[in-house]
C-alpha positions as CSV (number, residue, x, y, z in Angstrom):
1,M,-43.8,2.8,4.0
2,K,-41.7,-0.2,2.7
3,R,-39.7,0.5,-0.7
4,S,-38.8,-2.8,-2.4
5,I,-35.5,-2.7,-3.5
6,L,-34.8,-3.9,-7.4
7,V,-31.8,-6.5,-7.9
8,E,-32.2,-8.1,-10.5
9,I,-29.5,-10.3,-12.7
10,R,-30.2,-12.3,-16.0
11,P,-27.9,-14.7,-17.4
12,R,-25.7,-13.2,-20.1
13,G,-26.2,-15.7,-22.5
14,K,-26.9,-19.4,-22.5
15,D,-23.8,-20.8,-21.4
16,E,-23.2,-18.5,-18.4
17,P,-22.6,-20.8,-15.2
18,I,-25.2,-20.4,-12.2
19,E,-22.1,-20.3,-9.8
20,R,-20.9,-16.2,-11.9
21,M,-24.5,-15.4,-12.1
22,I,-24.7,-15.8,-7.8
23,K,-21.5,-13.8,-7.7
24,R,-22.7,-11.2,-9.9
25,F,-25.9,-10.7,-7.7
26,S,-23.5,-11.0,-4.4
27,K,-21.3,-8.2,-5.9
28,K,-24.1,-5.8,-6.8
29,V,-26.1,-6.5,-3.4
30,K,-22.7,-5.3,-1.6
31,K,-22.4,-2.2,-4.3
32,E,-25.9,-1.4,-3.2
33,K,-25.0,-2.0,0.2
34,I,-28.5,-3.7,1.0
35,I,-27.3,-6.0,4.0
36,E,-26.0,-3.0,5.7
37,K,-29.0,-1.0,5.4
38,L,-31.1,-3.8,6.8
39,R,-29.0,-4.3,9.8
40,D,-28.9,-0.5,10.4
41,R,-32.9,-0.7,10.1
42,R,-33.6,-3.9,12.1
43,Y,-33.7,-1.7,15.8
44,Y,-34.3,2.2,16.5
45,E,-31.5,4.1,17.0
46,K,-31.3,7.6,18.5
47,P,-30.1,10.2,16.5
48,S,-27.6,11.5,19.0
49,E,-26.3,7.8,19.2
50,K,-26.2,8.0,15.5
51,R,-23.9,10.9,15.5
52,R,-22.0,9.8,18.6
53,K,-21.5,6.7,16.4
54,K,-20.2,8.4,12.9
55,A,-17.8,10.5,15.0
56,K,-16.3,7.4,16.6
57,K,-15.6,6.0,13.3
58,R,-14.4,9.2,12.0
59,K,-12.1,9.1,14.6
60,R,-10.6,6.0,14.2
61,V,-10.1,6.7,10.6
62,L,-8.3,9.6,10.8
63,E,-6.0,7.8,13.5
64,K,-5.5,5.1,11.2
65,L,-4.5,7.7,8.3
66,K,-2.1,8.7,10.6
67,K,-0.4,5.5,11.7
68,K,-0.1,5.1,7.9
69,S,1.5,8.2,6.5
70,P,5.1,8.2,7.0
71,R,6.6,10.9,9.2
72,R,8.5,13.7,7.7
């Protein structure tokens, strides 16, 4: 079952330029993480692979925070 995603942008007045509307649209799409979801769902990924990828990402973030924090 495919669900549609509603990302609606309307002009905020008569004088709003198209560029600003496009910028608002792209911000909304990034906030909703639509592109990321699309890339993730493009191919099937086994649950074990998902867990492995998640653990690897968590480890990378923790290492980065360790390097960033000052040592006492």
